[in-house]
C-alpha positions in Angstrom: 4.6 -4.1 -10.2 8.4 -4.4 -9.9 9.9 -5.5 -6.7 12.4 -2.9 -5.2 15.7 -4.4 -4.2 19.0 -2.9 -3.0 22.0 -3.7 -5.1 24.4 -6.2 -3.6 27.4 -4.3 -5.1 28.5 -0.8 -5.8 30.9 0.4 -8.6 33.7 2.7 -7.5 36.1 4.9 -9.5 39.2 6.4 -7.9 40.7 9.8 -8.7 43.2 8.0 -10.8 40.5 6.3 -12.9 40.9 2.9 -11.3 37.7 0.9 -11.0 36.6 -1.3 -8.1 33.6 -3.4 -7.3 32.6 -3.7 -3.7 30.0 -5.7 -1.8 27.6 -3.6 0.2 27.6 -4.9 3.8 25.8 -2.2 5.9 24.1 1.1 5.0 22.8 4.1 6.9 21.5 7.5 5.8 25.0 8.9 5.3 27.4 6.0 5.6 28.1 2.7 3.9 30.3 -0.2 4.9 31.9 -2.0 2.0 33.8 -5.3 1.6 36.3 -5.7 -1.2 36.9 -9.2 -2.6 40.1 -9.1 -4.5 42.0 -5.9 -4.7 42.0 -3.6 -1.7 42.0 0.1 -2.6 44.2 2.5 -0.8 42.4 5.6 -2.0 40.4 7.7 0.5 37.8 9.1 -1.9 35.8 7.6 -4.7 33.0 8.4 -7.1 30.3 5.7 -6.8 27.2 4.5 -8.7 24.6 2.0 -7.9 21.4 0.9 -9.7 18.4 0.2 -7.4 15.4 -1.5 -9.0 12.5 0.7 -9.7 14.3 3.7 -8.1 17.1 4.2 -10.6 20.7 5.1 -10.5 22.3 6.8 -7.5 25.7 8.4 -7.7 27.9 10.6 -5.6 31.2 10.5 -3.7 32.4 8.3 -0.9 35.0 9.5 1.5 36.8 6.9 3.8 35.9 7.4 7.4 38.6 5.0 8.6 41.9 4.4 7.0 42.1 0.7 8.0 39.9 -2.2 7.4 38.0 -3.6 10.4 36.5 -7.1 10.1 37.3 -6.9 6.4 35.1 -3.8 6.0 35.8 -0.2 5.2 33.4 2.5 6.2 32.7 5.4 3.8 30.7 8.7 4.2 28.3 9.6 1.4 28.7 13.1 -0.1 27.7 15.1 -3.1 24.3 13.6 -3.3 21.7 16.0 -4.9 18.2 16.3 -3.4 16.8 13.8 -5.8 19.6 11.3 -5.2 19.3 11.7 -1.4 15.6 11.0 -1.7 16.3 7.9 -3.8 19.0 6.7 -1.3 16.6 7.1 1.7 13.9 5.3 -0.1 16.4 2.5 -1.0 17.6 2.0 2.6 14.0 1.8 3.8 13.7 -1.5 1.9 17.2 -2.8 2.6 17.2 -5.5 5.2 20.6 -4.5 6.8 20.0 -0.9 7.7 21.8 0.1 10.8 22.1 3.1 13.0 25.1 5.4 13.2 26.5 3.8 16.4 26.7 0.4 14.7 28.8 2.0 11.8 31.0 3.8 14.3 31.8 0.5 15.9 33.1 -1.0 12.7 
């Protein structure tokens, strides 16, 4: 039986077709906090995709909640997830060890 694991990174694509890779720091049901290693994007919205073992690919849009980086992190709101992808996302965060509540993400 495969072991489910949350991906450590997410792939992002901006409206101008620029690609970024970001480390996933915190997640919740509708928000995600990302850390960018090299290039810091200035875009406010991205298409994203991630692969989660034994669950599959999840894709949708991320919209920046805050314009600045706090503690090296930028918080995004998940949008445009279909019913199937929402179910996959919720299953994935159940097994992710850094799930936080909305109040914690608001503090970032």
